[in-house]
N, C-alpha and C positions, 0 to 999 in steps of 0.2 A: 504493500499499500504506499502510495505517495504521501509524504508528510510536509506540513508546513509549521512554522513557528508562529504563535500568536504574539505579535508585536515584538519589541526588543527584549522584553522581560518575561514573556509568558511561556508556557509549555509548548513542546512540540506535539502536534496532533495530526491525525489523519487529514488528508486534503479535503474531505467532506466529513461532516458530523451528522449524527442522527437526532432529529428533533422528536421528542416523545409526546408532546401535547396532545396530539390527536388520539393517543391511546386511552385517554381519560375522558372521552365523551365531548371534546371541543367541536368536533364536526359530526356529532351523532354518536350512536352506540358503536363501540369497538369490541372486537373479539379479544378477550383477555389472553387466551391461549396463543392465538396468532401473534398478538402484540409481544408476548415474552419470547416467542420463537424468532420474531423479527429482531429484537434486541440481540439475541444470542447470534443470529446470522450476521448481523452487523459486526459484532466482535469477531466472529470467525473470518469475516472478509477483511479484517484489518482496520475497521473503523473504531477508533478508540474514544472519540468525543461524543458523549451523550448529553443532551441538553434537556433540562427540566425546569419546573417551577414549583415551589412548595404549595401554590394555590391551584395547580393543575388537578382538577377533580377533588379539591379539598384534601390534598395529601395522598389521594389514591395513586397518582403518577409516580411518586417517590416510593411508595410501597411496592408498586409493580416493578420498578427498576431494581429495588432491593432483592425481590424474588428472582429477577433475571440474572442478577450478578451472583447468585448463590453458587459457591464452588468455583468461581472464576478468580483470577489473579487480580486483586484490587489495584495493584500498582500498574496494571496494564490498561486502566480505564481512567479517562479524564472526565470527571463529573462537573458539569457546569450547572449550577443552580441559581435560579431567580427567586426572590423573597419580597415580601412587603405588601402584597395585596391584602386588603381588608375586606371580608365578605360578611353578609348578614345571613340569618337563618333561612331566608328565602333563596340563598345562593347568589343573590345580587352582589355586585362589586360596589363597595362603598368608599373606596379610596386607597391610599398608600401610606405606609408608616415607615419612615427612614431614621427614626430616633435611635441612638446608640443602644438603649436598653432594648428596643424592639429587635434590632439586628442580632443581638446575642440570644434573645428568646426564640426568634424564628430559626436560627441555626441549631439550637438545641433539639428542636422537633424534627428538623430535616435529618440530622444525624441518626436519630432513632428510627425513623421511617426507613431511611436508606440502609440501615444496618451497617454503618461505617463509622470510623472515628475522624474523618476528615472530608471535606469537599475540596476539589481542586481549583474551581473558579466560583466566586460568590459575588452576586450583583443584585442590586435593587431593581425590581422589574420595571419600574417608572420612577422617575425622579419625583420625590416629595417636595413640592414647592414651598412647604412650610418648614423644612429643615435644611440648613446649609449642607451642601454636598460634602464639605470638609468633615463635618460631624459624622456623616454616614460612613464615608470611606475611612475615616480615622478609626471607627469602631471595627471595620473589617480588618485594618492594619493590626489592630490589637489581637484579633483572632488569628491572624497569620503568625504573629509573634508567639502565640500560645500553642500553635501547631494544628489548629482546628481547620484552617483555610490555606490554601496554596497561593491563590492570586486574587487580586481585585479585578472585577469586571464592571462594566457599565452596560445599561440598556436604554435605548431611546433617549440619549442625552444629546444636547445641543453642543456646538463647538466650544462656547465659553465654559459651559459646565464641564466638559471633558478636560479643558485646560486646568480649571480649579481642582478638579479631582486628581489629575495626574501630578500636580504640584504637591498635593497632600501625600500621595503614595502612588508609585508606578502602577499604571493601569495596564493590564495585559491586552484586553480587547473591549471593544464596543459591539454589542449585539443590537442589529437594527435591520429594518427590512431593506432589501436591495435586490432588484431584479430588472429584467428588460422592461418591465412596466412601472417599476417604482425606482426612479433615479435621482430623487431629491437630495440624497447625501452627497452628490458629486460636487455641489456648489461650495460648500463650507465645511461639512462635517468630515468628509473623507480627507480632504487636504489637511485639516487639523490633526486627524489621526496619524497621517503620514509624517507630518512635521514632528509629532511627539513620540513616534514609534509605538503607537497603539495599533494592535490588530483589528480586524473587523470579522465578526462572525455573522454572516448574512443569513437572515431567515426570510421566508416568503419568496424564496428563489423561484418557485413555480406559481407564484402569485395566487396562492391559496387554492391550487388545483386548476386555474385557468389556463396555465401553460402546460398542464399535464393531462388535460382532457377530462378531468374530474371536478365537477363544479355543480352547484344546485340547478343552474340554468333556469328554464321557464317554470320548472316544477317548484313546489314549495321545499324549503330546506328541511332536512331531517330534524326532529326535535333535539334542541340543544346545539344545533350547528350554528356557530357564530357568523358564518358567512351570509346568513340570511339578513344581517344588519349591515353588510358591507356595500358601499356605493358601487363597486366594480361589478356586482352581480345583479343590480337592479336592471330591469328590462330596458330602460332608457339609455343605459350605458353598455349593457352586455353586447349588443350587436356591433358596436364600435370596437369593443375589445376583441371580440371574436374574429373581426376582419383582420385585426393585427396578428392574431395567432394564425390565421389562415396564411397570411403573407410569410410568416416565419415557417409554416409547414412546408412551403415550397422549397425553401432553403434546406430544411432538414430532410426532406425526401431525396433531394439530390445528393445528399451526403450519406443516405442510408441509415439515418437515425430518426429518433422521435423528436418532437418539439421540446419535450421535457429534457432530453439529453442535451439538446442545443442550448437551452436555457441555462442548464447547470454549467456546461462548457464556457458559455459566455461569462458567466460570473467568475469562474476559475481564471479566465484569461484577463480579467480586470487588474490582476496583480497577485503576487505570491503573498501579500499580507491579508488577503481575503479568504476565508473559509466558509463555503456554503454549508448551511445546516438544513438538511432535507427532512421534512416531516413526513413520515409515512407510518402505517400500521400493518403493512403487509410485505412479506418477503419478495413477492414478484416486483413490487414497485422499488424495493430496496435494490435488487439486482439491477434494474434499469438505471438507477442512479449511479451505482458503482461502475457499470459499464461506460457512463459518460467521462469517467477519468481518462479513458484511452482515446477520447476525441480531441484532436488537435485542430484548432481553427487558424487558417491562414489569413493574411492581411486582407485578401479578397473576400474571405468568408465574413470577417468582421465588418468590413465595409458594407457587404450586402445586408448583413443584420442591421447595421445602423440605418440603412435606407428603409428597411421594412419596418423597423420600430425606432424611429428617431425619438430622443427625449422631447417631451412637450407636444407630441402629435395630438394627443388626446387631452381634454380637460382633466384637471387633477382629480375631480370627483368620479371620473370614469375609471380610474385605476387604483386610487388609494383606498385604504381601509377606513372604516369608521374608528376614529382615534379615541383613546381614553382621554377624557378631558383633564389630563394632568400635565403641567408644563414640562418642557425639556430642560428647564433651568430652575435651580433652587435659589432661594433667597435667604438671607440672614433673618432670623426672627428676633425682634427687639427684645432685650432682657425683660422677663416678667410678663411678656405678651402671651395670651392664650392663642395657640396655634390651631386654627380651624382645619380640620381634615379635608382633603380634596373631595370634590364632588364625585358622584358615582361613575366609575369606568363603564364602558359598553361591553367589555369582555376581554379575555386574553388575546394578545396579538402575537406572542412569541411562539 
């Protein structure tokens, strides 16, 4: 398996990672047995980066991964864990908590569910705008010193927040959506990461299934499928997006690959500091993603892809997700001030 290093200070990981969110109902019901088999197949194929969040399935995802890792060499796995989401008894997302005391509390539960004594990369799932990012990262740094965490990660942070976080403690990587249909990071965020030596773990590489041929389409989304709230799948946007996919399909067909493989290879070609995290719940889809590692895109291929899917071709609402209403920037809270929790997010995006 080809490997890449996450930034200048992070661990060396497989060139693609496995995103496990869908295994806990984010896109509708998932087969638990097949999900565990998929995680194990990924490890057998040399994929060592597993991405999860303590709020995926209310802890279910971590428990699932813990079971899948039973009997495996823990040192051969890089566990990337997001934390911080707050949920109500109705399962609604009600905000994020990046306070240092919360950081330690969230990790304690994650270690128990995962059945491990440490996680390799720990990151706040969304920036808590009420807590200075320096406080959150500082708390993770203390956990690193104590041996419970390997590296600091970030998720969905803006360029200025990345700089502030990195000044507090070296950041291994930023997890953020990046694909042929979501290229917003290219303007400011990606240049900032490269300037600082921060890697990028790109999720949404297949645009929530749109580039992989699996999406809600004109039919109602399955119960619990967060894509039902995403603008890219609304009827008024879907036709435009599928026209783009069709154009990419012509290029893929000429190379004897699928559109999904073309999309993965394109992200890989954006730089050795970017690691695509592919979310899937089935071994067949995993094998398709692994095969994309052998696809080399020439300059002519990349130019053709750029013509078929140039940035800004479609309105932002046609391709982007429904975002959590949490800022990508944190701000200092005045001493003694009561910090209101962020408003309710729309659902997990990682």
